[in-house]
N, C-alpha and C positions, 0 to 999 in steps of 0.2 A: 302303689306306694313307692314302686322302686324306680319310677321316672326320674331322671336327673341325679340319681344316687350314683356315685363314682365309688368304684371297690377295685382296691389293689391287693392281689395276692403276691406274697413276698416268698421267694424261695432263695437259696444261695445260687444254685446254677439253673441254667435254662432247660436242661435235660429234666428236672423235676416238672417244670411247667409242661413240656410236651409229653411225657410218659406217665406221670401221675396224676396231672390235675387239668389237663386240657378240656376233658369232657365235663368236669365240674364247671370250668369256666364259661364254656359254651352255654350249659344249661342255664346259669346265671346271667349270662347275656340274653338268652331267650326270654329269661324272666323280666326284662327291660332294665337291669342295671349296665352301667357302662363299666366295663371290666378292663383292668390293666395287668399284666404279668411284670413284676419287678424281679429281676436277678442280675448275676453276671452275664456278660455278653458271651455268646457262643453259637456254635453252627445250629444249636436248635431253636434259637429266637426266631430266625426268619420263617421256619414252619409254624411256630405258634402265630405270628403275625400273618402268614399265609391263610391261617384257620380263622382269622378275623379277629384276633385279640392282640391289642396294641402292647408291645413291649418296651419298657424302660430299662436300660442297663444301668447298674449300679455294683461295680467291683466289690465281690465279697470272698474271702478265703474260707475253706471248710476246716481248717485247724484253728486252734488257739494263737493268734497272733496280735497282740496289743495294739502296736503302732497302726497296723494296717486296719483294724477292726474300728478303731477311732476316726480313721479318715472314712471307712464306710459308713458308720454311725451319721457322721457329719454330712456326707452325701445323699444319704436317705432322708436325712432332716431337711436339706434343701430341697428335694425331690418332692416330698409331701407338702411341704409350704408351698411350692409353685403348683402343683397338681389339685390342693387343696380336696383331696379325698375324704369323703363321710364315712368309709369303713376302710380299714387295713386288717388284712387277714393274714398271719404270718404262718409259716410251716418250717419243719426241722429247727434244730437247736438254736445255731448261729442266727437266723432271722427272728427265731423266737424272742431272743434277748435285742439285738441290734434294732430290728424292724419295730418292735412295740415300743423301745425306749424313743426312738425317732418319732414314732408315731404322736406318742403322747408330748414330746417337746414341741412339735408342729401344730398341736391342738387338734388333732384328727378325733371327731367326736366318739367313735366306735372302734374298739380294737379287739379283735378275735384272734385266738392263737388254737390253731390245730396240734395237738400232742401226738407227734408219730412214735413216740416211745422215749423215754428218758435215755441221757447219754450213760448214765451209771447201770450197772447191773450187778448180779449177786457177788460176782468176784472180783469188782473193783476195789481197788486198794482204799484203805479208809479215808486217808488224806484227799485222794482224788474225789472220791464220794462225797466228801464235805464239801469242796470246792464245787461241784456241778450242782448240789443241791442248793447251795448259796446263790448261784447263778440262776437257777430256776426259781427261786423265791424273789428275786429282783425281777424277773421277766412277768412272774404272775401277778406282781402288783401293779402292772402295766395293763393288763387284761380285763375287759369287761367280761368276757366268758372263755374259758378254756375247753375246747372240744377233744376229748381224747379216744383214740382210736382202739384202746382196750379197758377193759374195766378193772383190770388189777393195777393199772397206773393211777386210776382215780383212789384207790385205797392207799397206794403209796404216797401221792401227793399230800392226802390228809394225814397220814402217820408221819411224814416226814415235816409237817408243816409248812409246806410249799404253797398251799392255798386252803380257804375254806372250803368245806364240800358243797356250799350253794355255789361256787364260782365254777366247779368243773362238773362238766356232762359228758355222758357217754354219747359217742358218734358212731364208732365202728368202721368198717371199711368195705370196700365192696369193688366190683369189677364189672365189664361191660359183658355181660352174659350173652349178648347176640353176637359178639364176636369169639369168644372162647366156647365154642361149640363143635363137638366132634364130628356131628352131622354134615357139616359145611366143608370138612376136608375132603379133597378129591384124592382118591387112592393111588392114581397115576402121578399125581404131583407130589405124595409123600414117598413115593419109590424114588422118584426124581432128587428128592432132598436126602434121601439114605445114601444114594449114590455120591451126590455132591459132596456129602461130608465123610465119604468113605467108610460108611457102617455096612458092615457085612449082613447079608439076608438072614443069617441065622443069629445074629450077635442080639443079646439081651442089654437093653440102654438103660442106663441110671444117669439121670440129667440133673443138673444144678443149673439155676437161674439166679444171676445176681453180680453185683461186682466182685472182681477178682482182688479181695482184700482178705487179709487174716480174719478180720472180724465176722466174716460171713462165714467162717466155719471151713473155707477151702482146704487149709492143712489136714485138718481133722477126716475130710471126705477123703484126701488122698491118702492119707493113713488108712483108712477103712478100706478103700479101694485095693490098696495091697493085700490087705488079709483076704477081701473076696476072691481075689484073683487066684489064690493059692488054693482055693477051695471049689471055685466055679470056672467053667469054660466058658468061652464065647461071650465075655462081657464086655460092654463099650461105656466108658463113662465120658458123658457129653456136658460141658461146660460151656454155658450160653452167658455171656455178659463180657463187658470190656474190663481191661486193668484200668485201676484207679490210681493214677501216678501223683495224683495231687495229695493223697493219704500215706501216711507214715508206715502202714502195713501193707501197701501195695504189693501185688503178686503179679508175675507174669506167667505165661503158659510154660516157660522152661522150668517152673517148679516141678513139673511132673517127672523131668529127667532126673532130679534129684532122689524121686522116690522109685526110680527105676521102673517106672510103667508107662511112660511118655507114648509108647506105642499102642497102648489101649485106651488112650485119653484123646479126645478131639474138643479143640477149642474154637468157638466160632466168633469169639467177639460179641458186638453188639448187633442185633438182628430184628428186623422189622415184621419177620414171619413167626410170631411168637406161638399162634395157634398149631402151625405145623412142627414148631419145635417140641411142644408138649406132645403133640401125638407120636411123634418118634419114641417116646419115652416109656419104658415099663414101670419104672419107680422113680419118683420125684425126691430128692434130698435136699434140704436146707439146714445145715448143722450149725446155724448163727449162734452169735454171742449175745446180741442185742435186737430186738425189734419191737415196733409197734404193735403193727397188725400186718404182717407181710402179705404182699398181693401174690406171690409167686406162688404159694401153696393154694390159695382161692383159685387161681388159674389151672394148676394143675387138677384139683378136683374138678371143676367144670368140665375139663378136658377127660374126665375119667380116670385119671392116674392117681393111684396112691401115693401119699406124702410120708415120707419120715423127716421129722423137724426134732430141733432140741425142746426140751421139756421147760422152756422160759415164758416170760410174760410175753404176750403178743400171738407167739406161736400156740400156744393152747388155746387161742380163741379161733385159729384157723385150721387145726387139726385136732381131733378126738380120738383117742388111743381106741383103736380096734373099730373104728365106725369107719372113718376115711385115710386112717393111716397110722402111724406109730410115732410115740414121743420117747426120744432117748434123753440121757442124761448129758449136760453140757460138757464138752471135753473128753467124754468117753469114746474112745475111737473102736474098742472092742465091742461095746454095745450097738454102735452105728453099724459095724460092719454086719453083725448078727440080725439087725433089722432087715437091711439090705437082703441078706441071704435068704432069710424066712420068706420074703415077699418074692423074690425072683426063683425061688425053689418050690413055691405053692401057688400054682395059677389060679385055682380056685379061690382061694384068699384074695391075691391080688385082684380078680376079676370083682369079688363081692366088694371090697373096699373102694375101688374104682366106681362101681355103680352107687354105692352109697355116696360118695364125693359129688356125684352129679346131682343127686337129689339134695344134699346138704347146700351146694352152692346156689340152687334155685332157691331154696328156703332162706338163706342167710346172707349171701354174697351180692345181691342184686345192687350197683353203685347207684341206682336211681333213688333209694332210700337213704342215703346218705346226702345225696343233693338236696332232697326234699329236707331233712333235718339242717342243713347249712341254711337255707332259704327261710325256714321256720324262726331259726335263730336271729336273723338279719332284721326280719319283720319284727320281732318281739323287742329287738333292741332299739329300732328305730322308733318304734311306739313309744318305748319307755324313756328315751334319752332326747329324742329331737322330735319337733313339731314341723311337718313340712306343710307350707302352704303356698298359695299362689305369689306371695311378696317375696318370700324368702326361701333359698335354696340352703340344702344341708350345708354346703360348703361355706355359708356365712356365719354359721354360729358361732358362739364363743367356744374356745378351748375349754375342755373337762379336765378336772384335776385328777391325778393318779387314785384310782380307788383301791 
């Protein structure tokens, strides 16, 4: 069924294609689809193409930029008319709107959106919340199906009138369990990593993985670190991830100096040795303000590292209180510090939650299940919306109206 079916996955930036979607794109290609990645140009596009996935560059900004967004919409439309995709599958808020609108304008038969978490959250000001909900409603009208990474967003979408319940389905999220396995880590290599990063042999490591932006809770973690350091010795705070200078809330490693704890912090930037980075950690922390279904806590759990995350949509699906970690209130620095201290001072609990995390990852976080769900949805939509025969390819079909 998938022969001659051209699929485009649209993200804002190429780093998402490489680090979040590449395994999924490869899986679909193995299923017989012709897969294309669409995003802004960048250094990761070459890696994606080297992995066998063709890349088409369309400039897109990650912030709200009306004039630039109109240009991006036009370029996406031109690309989709030229390539005659059978399926356009969008990711993240900006492509979810622009990519789906362009696909409908270009007459793409099937439009799918993966919801990686709504841009609004519990503390979003009312006027911005209404604005983002309006954009989500427009985007949803373009979708044949919305695949939500977390179950709570399904209820939010229905409650806020973004879409009907029968249009949105649960997808979940997953990771490569063959890669994130502590048994594959070489002890000698791990010691070399500690030395490379300046981590002392007796230091306990609290780790963060993500972009260096305020929305990820970096400032709350630094505030909590200051409290932790007043009560615990030999602590190292390891920040793995790059500054995101295109975001208005971007942060740089120098922020640790403002908190007076720079000597206890290590900032690595973007790394490609993530299993080793998790293996260095005693506790993983993600005090994020907004998530869909974050990968980092899943990866930490698979590596046997207990996770402390914010008690928000998405994070609650990756971490269960006192099972594989702890949930803390959004923005509560003192509560975050207490959760970290409880784990680093209680090795028995740390070990128990870590072991639970490994079991939980095996049961819930296998990315192959996600890939199978996506493939099943494609097959269902092809059967419902398009007839494929020897005489006519999908690309020749008439445009479908927005549903």
